[in-house]
C-alpha positions as CSV (number, residue, x, y, z in Angstrom):
1,M,23.8,-65.0,9.4
2,K,26.1,-63.4,7.4
3,L,25.7,-60.2,7.5
4,N,24.2,-58.8,4.5
5,E,21.7,-61.2,5.2
6,S,21.0,-59.3,8.4
7,I,21.5,-56.1,6.6
8,S,18.5,-57.6,4.1
9,N,16.0,-58.2,7.3
10,I,15.9,-54.8,8.6
11,P,12.9,-53.1,7.0
12,I,13.0,-49.8,5.9
13,K,10.6,-47.9,5.0
14,V,10.5,-44.6,2.5
15,E,9.3,-41.3,3.7
16,R,8.8,-39.4,0.2
17,M,8.7,-35.9,0.8
18,P,5.8,-34.1,-0.8
19,A,5.5,-31.0,-3.0
20,P,5.2,-27.6,-2.4
21,K,1.7,-26.9,-2.5
22,F,1.0,-23.0,-3.7
23,H,-3.3,-23.1,-3.9
24,W,-4.3,-22.1,-1.0
25,K,-1.2,-19.8,0.6
26,R,-2.1,-17.7,-3.1
27,R,-5.6,-17.7,-1.5
28,A,-4.5,-16.1,1.9
29,T,-2.1,-14.3,0.6
30,Q,-4.5,-12.5,-1.6
31,I,-7.8,-12.2,1.0
32,A,-4.6,-10.7,3.3
33,T,-3.5,-8.1,1.3
34,L,-7.1,-7.0,0.5
35,I,-7.9,-6.7,4.3
36,L,-4.8,-5.4,4.5
37,I,-5.5,-2.2,2.4
38,A,-8.5,-1.2,4.1
39,L,-6.3,-1.4,7.3
40,I,-4.2,0.7,6.5
41,P,-6.3,4.0,6.1
42,L,-8.6,2.4,9.4
43,T,-5.5,2.3,11.4
44,G,-5.0,5.5,10.5
45,L,-1.2,4.2,8.8
46,F,-1.4,6.1,5.9
47,R,-3.9,8.4,4.4
48,I,-5.1,11.4,2.5
49,D,-6.6,14.5,4.3
50,L,-7.6,16.7,1.3
51,Q,-8.8,19.4,3.0
52,A,-6.1,20.6,5.0
53,G,-4.0,18.7,2.3
54,N,-1.4,16.9,3.6
55,F,-0.9,13.0,4.2
56,V,-1.4,11.5,7.5
57,M,0.4,9.1,8.4
58,F,0.1,7.0,12.3
59,E,-2.9,9.3,12.8
60,R,-0.3,12.3,12.4
61,Q,-0.2,14.9,9.6
62,V,2.4,15.5,7.8
63,W,3.2,18.3,6.2
64,W,5.9,19.1,3.7
65,S,7.9,20.5,6.4
66,D,8.1,17.8,7.6
67,Y,10.4,16.9,4.9
68,S,12.7,13.5,6.1
69,L,9.7,11.6,6.9
70,M,7.9,13.0,3.4
71,L,12.1,11.9,1.3
72,G,11.8,9.2,3.5
73,F,8.8,7.3,2.8
74,W,8.7,7.7,-1.4
75,I,12.4,6.7,-1.3
76,M,11.3,2.8,0.6
77,L,8.3,3.1,-1.9
78,A,10.5,3.9,-5.0
79,T,13.1,1.2,-3.8
80,G,11.4,-1.6,-3.0
81,A,9.4,-1.3,-5.4
82,A,12.6,-1.8,-7.6
83,M,13.4,-4.8,-5.1
84,T,10.6,-6.1,-5.5
85,Y,11.1,-6.3,-9.2
86,S,14.3,-7.7,-9.7
87,T,14.0,-10.5,-7.1
88,I,10.7,-12.1,-6.1
89,G,9.2,-10.5,-10.3
90,T,5.3,-11.3,-10.9
91,V,4.9,-12.9,-7.4
92,W,3.5,-9.8,-6.6
93,C,1.3,-10.1,-9.4
94,G,-0.5,-13.2,-8.8
95,W,-0.5,-13.4,-5.2
96,A,-1.0,-10.1,-4.1
97,C,-2.5,-7.5,-7.0
98,P,-5.8,-7.0,-6.0
99,Q,-6.5,-6.1,-10.1
100,N,-5.7,-10.3,-10.8
101,S,-6.8,-11.3,-7.3
102,L,-10.9,-10.4,-8.3
103,S,-10.2,-10.9,-11.9
104,E,-9.9,-14.0,-11.2
105,W,-12.3,-14.8,-8.8
106,T,-14.9,-13.3,-10.9
107,N,-13.9,-15.7,-13.9
108,L,-14.6,-18.6,-11.2
109,L,-17.7,-17.5,-10.2
110,T,-18.3,-17.1,-14.1
111,F,-17.2,-21.2,-14.9
112,K,-19.2,-22.2,-11.7
113,L,-22.4,-20.1,-12.7
114,L,-22.2,-20.1,-16.2
115,G,-19.9,-23.3,-17.4
116,K,-16.3,-24.0,-18.4
117,R,-16.3,-22.2,-21.5
118,A,-17.9,-19.0,-20.4
119,S,-16.4,-15.9,-20.4
120,I,-17.4,-11.8,-20.2
121,S,-14.5,-10.3,-20.3
122,I,-14.0,-8.0,-23.4
123,E,-11.7,-10.2,-24.7
124,S,-13.5,-13.0,-25.3
125,E,-13.4,-14.4,-27.6
126,K,-14.9,-18.6,-28.0
127,S,-17.2,-18.1,-24.8
128,K,-19.2,-19.9,-25.3
129,V,-22.8,-19.9,-21.8
130,A,-23.4,-24.3,-21.2
131,A,-26.5,-25.6,-22.5
132,S,-27.8,-26.8,-19.0
133,K,-26.7,-23.0,-17.1
134,N,-28.4,-20.3,-19.5
135,K,-30.7,-19.2,-17.3
136,L,-32.3,-15.6,-15.7
137,V,-31.4,-17.1,-12.1
138,N,-27.7,-18.1,-12.6
139,W,-27.0,-14.5,-15.0
140,A,-29.2,-12.7,-12.1
141,V,-26.6,-14.3,-9.4
142,L,-24.0,-13.1,-11.0
143,L,-24.6,-9.4,-11.9
144,L,-25.5,-9.4,-8.0
145,V,-22.4,-10.7,-6.9
146,V,-20.3,-8.6,-8.5
147,L,-22.1,-5.2,-8.3
148,S,-22.5,-6.1,-4.2
149,I,-18.7,-6.6,-4.5
150,S,-18.0,-3.6,-6.3
151,F,-20.4,-1.6,-3.8
152,V,-17.9,-2.5,-1.5
153,L,-14.7,-2.3,-2.8
154,A,-15.7,1.2,-3.2
155,I,-15.3,2.2,-0.3
156,I,-11.7,1.4,-0.3
157,P,-11.0,4.7,-2.8
158,F,-12.6,7.1,0.2
159,L,-11.1,5.3,4.0
160,Y,-8.3,6.5,1.8
161,V,-9.0,10.4,1.4
162,Y,-11.7,10.7,4.2
163,P,-11.7,10.1,7.6
164,P,-13.5,6.5,8.6
165,D,-16.3,8.7,10.9
166,A,-16.7,10.7,7.7
167,V,-16.8,7.5,5.1
168,W,-19.5,6.4,8.0
169,S,-21.6,8.7,7.2
170,L,-21.4,8.9,3.1
171,L,-22.4,5.1,3.7
172,L,-25.7,6.6,5.9
173,L,-26.8,9.4,3.8
174,Q,-25.8,11.7,6.3
175,P,-24.5,15.4,5.6
176,D,-21.3,15.5,6.8
177,P,-19.8,19.2,6.3
178,R,-16.7,17.4,5.5
179,L,-18.0,16.1,2.5
180,P,-18.4,17.6,-0.8
181,K,-22.4,17.3,-1.9
182,F,-21.1,15.4,-4.9
183,T,-19.4,13.1,-3.1
184,S,-22.3,10.3,-2.8
185,Y,-22.8,10.4,-7.1
186,L,-18.8,10.2,-7.1
187,Y,-19.3,7.3,-5.1
188,L,-22.0,5.5,-7.4
189,V,-19.5,6.0,-10.0
190,V,-16.4,5.1,-8.6
191,A,-18.9,1.1,-7.5
192,F,-19.7,1.6,-11.7
193,A,-16.1,1.4,-12.1
194,I,-14.9,-1.4,-10.9
195,F,-18.0,-3.2,-11.4
196,L,-16.7,-2.4,-14.9
197,D,-13.2,-3.3,-14.1
198,I,-14.6,-6.6,-12.5
199,A,-16.8,-7.4,-15.0
200,L,-15.8,-6.8,-18.1
201,I,-12.3,-5.5,-18.0
202,R,-10.2,-7.6,-16.0
203,N,-7.2,-9.7,-17.2
204,V,-6.7,-6.4,-20.0
205,L,-6.4,-3.7,-17.8
206,C,-2.5,-5.9,-16.8
207,S,-1.9,-7.0,-19.9
208,Y,-1.2,-3.0,-21.4
209,F,-2.3,-0.7,-19.1
210,C,-0.7,-1.2,-15.7
211,L,3.2,0.2,-14.5
212,Y,3.6,-2.3,-12.5
213,R,4.3,-4.7,-15.0
214,I,6.6,-2.4,-18.0
215,W,8.9,-1.7,-14.7
216,Q,9.1,-5.1,-14.1
217,H,9.9,-6.2,-17.5
218,I,13.1,-3.1,-17.6
219,F,13.7,-4.8,-13.8
220,K,13.9,-8.9,-14.3
221,T,16.4,-10.4,-15.1
222,K,18.0,-14.0,-15.1
223,Q,17.9,-14.3,-11.1
224,T,14.4,-13.3,-10.5
225,L,12.4,-15.6,-9.9
226,H,9.8,-17.5,-12.5
227,V,8.6,-20.3,-13.1
228,E,11.8,-23.3,-14.5
229,Y,10.1,-26.3,-17.1
230,D,12.2,-28.7,-16.4
231,A,13.5,-29.8,-20.8
232,S,14.5,-33.3,-19.6
233,R,12.5,-35.3,-17.9
234,A,10.4,-33.7,-21.5
235,G,9.7,-37.2,-21.8
236,D,7.0,-37.1,-18.7
237,C,4.9,-34.8,-19.9
238,A,4.4,-36.4,-23.6
239,K,1.0,-35.8,-24.6
240,C,-0.4,-34.0,-21.6
241,N,-1.5,-30.3,-21.3
242,Y,-2.4,-30.4,-17.1
243,C,-0.1,-27.6,-16.2
244,K,-1.8,-25.4,-19.5
245,T,-5.9,-26.3,-18.4
246,A,-4.7,-25.0,-14.7
247,C,-3.8,-21.6,-16.0
248,F,-6.3,-19.8,-15.9
249,L,-4.3,-16.8,-18.4
250,D,-4.3,-19.7,-21.0
251,F,-0.2,-20.1,-20.9
252,N,2.2,-23.3,-22.0
253,P,4.2,-23.8,-19.2
254,T,6.7,-26.0,-21.1
255,Q,7.5,-22.9,-23.0
256,F,8.0,-19.9,-20.3
257,K,11.1,-17.0,-21.1
258,I,13.0,-15.4,-18.6
259,Y,10.5,-12.7,-19.8
260,D,7.4,-13.2,-20.1
261,S,3.2,-13.0,-19.1
262,C,4.0,-14.8,-15.9
263,I,1.8,-13.8,-13.0
264,N,4.4,-16.8,-11.3
265,C,1.0,-18.0,-9.5
266,G,2.1,-21.4,-9.6
267,E,-1.0,-22.4,-10.5
268,C,0.7,-25.0,-12.7
269,V,3.2,-26.4,-10.4
270,D,0.7,-27.5,-8.3
271,A,-1.2,-29.2,-11.1
272,C,2.1,-31.2,-12.6
273,N,3.2,-32.1,-9.2
274,K,-0.5,-33.0,-7.7
275,L,0.0,-35.3,-11.4
276,H,2.9,-36.7,-10.5
277,E,2.2,-36.8,-6.7
278,P,1.0,-41.0,-6.7
279,E,4.7,-41.4,-8.5
280,G,6.7,-40.5,-5.5
281,T,8.1,-37.2,-7.4
282,R,7.8,-33.7,-7.9
283,G,7.1,-32.1,-11.1
284,L,8.1,-30.7,-14.2
285,L,7.6,-27.0,-13.2
286,Q,8.9,-25.3,-10.1
287,F,10.2,-21.7,-9.1
288,E,14.2,-20.8,-9.7
289,F,16.4,-18.0,-9.5
290,G,18.2,-17.8,-12.3
291,E,18.4,-20.7,-15.0
292,Q,17.8,-24.8,-13.4
293,K,19.9,-26.5,-15.7
294,R,22.8,-24.5,-14.8
295,A,22.6,-26.4,-11.0
296,N,23.4,-22.8,-9.5
297,T,23.0,-23.7,-5.6
298,W,21.2,-21.8,-3.3
299,R,24.5,-19.9,-1.9
300,D,24.9,-18.6,-6.4
301,N,21.2,-17.4,-6.5
302,V,22.3,-15.2,-3.2
303,D,25.0,-14.0,-4.4
304,G,23.7,-13.1,-8.1
305,L,20.6,-11.6,-5.8
306,L,22.5,-9.5,-3.1
307,S,24.4,-8.0,-6.1
308,R,20.6,-6.5,-8.2
309,L,19.9,-5.3,-5.0
310,S,23.1,-3.4,-4.2
311,W,22.3,0.1,-4.9
312,A,18.7,-0.3,-4.3
313,G,19.1,-2.1,-1.0
314,A,21.8,0.9,-0.2
315,I,18.8,4.2,-1.4
316,F,16.2,1.5,0.3
317,L,18.6,1.9,3.6
318,I,19.0,6.2,3.4
319,G,14.8,6.2,2.7
320,G,14.0,4.4,6.3
321,G,17.3,6.2,7.9
322,L,15.5,9.2,6.7
323,F,12.3,8.1,7.8
324,V,13.4,6.7,11.1
325,W,15.0,10.1,11.7
326,G,11.4,12.8,11.4
327,F,10.0,10.1,13.2
328,L,11.7,10.8,16.3
329,H,12.4,14.6,15.7
330,Y,8.6,15.2,14.2
331,S,7.1,18.0,15.5
332,P,3.2,17.4,16.5
333,Y,2.6,21.2,17.2
334,S,3.1,24.1,15.8
335,I,4.1,27.9,16.4
336,S,4.7,30.7,14.4
337,A,3.9,34.8,14.7
338,D,3.6,37.7,12.7
339,R,3.0,41.0,12.3
340,A,-1.1,41.7,12.3
341,G,-1.1,44.4,10.4
342,K,-2.1,47.7,13.1
343,S,0.9,49.4,14.3
344,S,0.8,53.0,16.4
345,G,2.4,55.6,15.9
346,N,5.8,54.0,13.9
347,T,5.6,50.9,16.2
348,V,4.0,47.4,15.4
349,S,2.4,47.5,18.5
350,E,0.0,44.1,17.6
351,Y,1.4,40.5,16.8
352,K,-0.7,37.3,15.5
353,I,0.2,33.4,17.2
354,Q,-0.6,31.0,14.8
355,L,-1.0,27.7,16.5
356,S,-1.2,24.1,15.2
357,N,-2.5,20.5,16.0
358,K,-0.9,17.8,13.8
359,L,-2.3,14.4,15.6
360,Y,-6.3,13.6,14.9
361,A,-7.0,14.2,18.8
362,P,-8.0,17.1,21.4
363,A,-4.8,19.1,22.3
364,Q,-3.8,22.4,25.5
365,L,-1.2,24.7,25.5
366,A,-0.1,26.7,27.3
367,L,1.6,29.8,25.8
368,S,4.4,32.0,27.1
369,V,5.8,35.4,26.4
370,K,9.6,36.0,27.8
371,G,11.9,38.6,27.1
372,I,10.2,41.2,27.9
373,P,8.0,42.2,30.5
374,E,5.1,40.6,33.0
375,G,2.7,43.7,32.1
376,S,4.3,45.4,28.8
377,Y,2.2,42.7,26.6
378,Q,-0.9,41.1,26.6
379,L,-1.7,37.7,25.8
380,E,-5.9,37.0,24.4
381,A,-5.6,33.8,25.8
382,E,-2.7,31.5,27.5
383,N,-4.2,28.2,28.1
384,I,-5.7,27.1,24.5
385,E,-7.5,24.0,23.3
386,L,-7.5,22.1,20.6
387,G,-8.8,20.3,18.4
388,S,-8.7,17.4,16.7
389,A,-6.3,18.6,13.1
390,S,-7.2,21.9,13.8
391,H,-5.7,25.6,13.2
392,Q,-6.6,28.4,16.2
393,S,-5.2,32.0,16.8
394,I,-4.0,33.8,19.1
395,N,-3.4,38.2,19.3
396,L,0.0,39.4,21.0
397,H,-0.7,43.0,21.6
398,I,2.9,44.7,23.3
399,S,2.7,48.1,24.5
400,P,4.2,50.9,23.5
401,D,5.9,52.5,26.8
402,L,8.3,49.8,26.3
403,P,12.0,51.8,26.0
404,K,13.0,52.4,22.5
405,G,14.9,50.1,21.0
406,L,14.9,45.8,19.3
407,H,13.7,43.6,21.8
408,A,14.6,40.1,21.5
409,I,10.5,38.6,22.0
410,I,10.3,34.7,22.9
411,I,6.6,33.2,22.8
412,E,6.6,29.7,24.3
413,A,3.9,26.9,24.1
414,R,3.8,24.1,26.4
415,A,2.0,20.7,25.8
416,K,0.7,18.8,28.5
417,D,2.7,15.5,26.8
418,G,6.1,17.5,27.0
419,W,6.3,19.3,24.2
420,I,7.8,22.9,23.8
421,G,7.9,25.0,20.6
422,R,9.3,28.6,21.0
423,Y,9.1,31.5,18.0
424,G,11.1,33.9,17.8
425,L,10.4,37.9,17.8
426,E,12.7,41.1,17.4
427,H,10.6,43.8,18.3
428,Y,11.3,47.4,17.6
429,S,10.4,50.7,20.1
430,A,10.1,54.3,19.0
431,T,9.1,55.5,21.8
432,N,11.9,58.0,23.8
């Protein structure tokens, strides 16, 4: 048997690599993003304490005096957004933005209940409710579902400005001293605003009022991730508009430009891949960094992205360093002292010590005074119980019998967790 005949008798099995599918990955990302937005304040990772007028990070009050923590956080946030703009572009819009996610889900619910040509948003031009689905029960279900979603979502903004237990009191209609009297009415207003947004406004907000989209166009380049159409295979899609039908924003993916309103959801890519899957080939639409016609390698794409990230990445690292430094040197308590306004002759004898607990948990502090003899001062209390994120004032009386002159006094506070804080006073005694 000849060699060629032997080789020809060897069975060959061709395995085709399946095309990537984005639909369910995107759905999971959308759901995970909404859950994460709710968990951030619930876990104490970040919120705003309106009563104290402070930010809260990791269940700790962050004062303006914690400048490195604050500055580092906002630097990372700003440069992180810029890096997102210039790398993955509108992937945030199509995969994670709650506004787009809710608009898309409301559209799908509308199509299911009222027909595929039905739309109730303010930009609807050719909306047509299917005759077989134009029933009161379908309209009622649509209204109740959207209204229920709105009332659930309206809880989230309040979690960012009030503690979770206070928000729970709001939902149970129970009075809470931490909540203003008008909070219940404000909750109804927020729920109604969300209802109008996802029921009528929807993608209009994204198209005309979204600051992210405006800044994204400023930072977007040819290296930014986008959907690329393989025009060399244009004959494969003659008289086919399946990808356009799959786009819920009604774009034509075969005519995308570098600067467009595509949100990189990948639905058109999935649709084209699905259509060509029986033939064992990939579709004509793919996510690309750079332009496909240049046949850029991944190394070229990475180099292009790194050059774009050079300034933003460097500033992001600086912000990260400031944030870490501020977190490591964060002081959970604060101590200060000042004159109480009372005096004996020319000598101030009364001081007020201010103690603050910046943690959202009870704390115990032990006070002591150093620099003057024990019998020459009197503390109102030496062991202090501080409530969660609270302040307390302690009176300190200095005896007028101290020798004449300037005395350096150190007020020391010790916590059970090992923290030690000191505050220095210069006390003048005029006694001869």
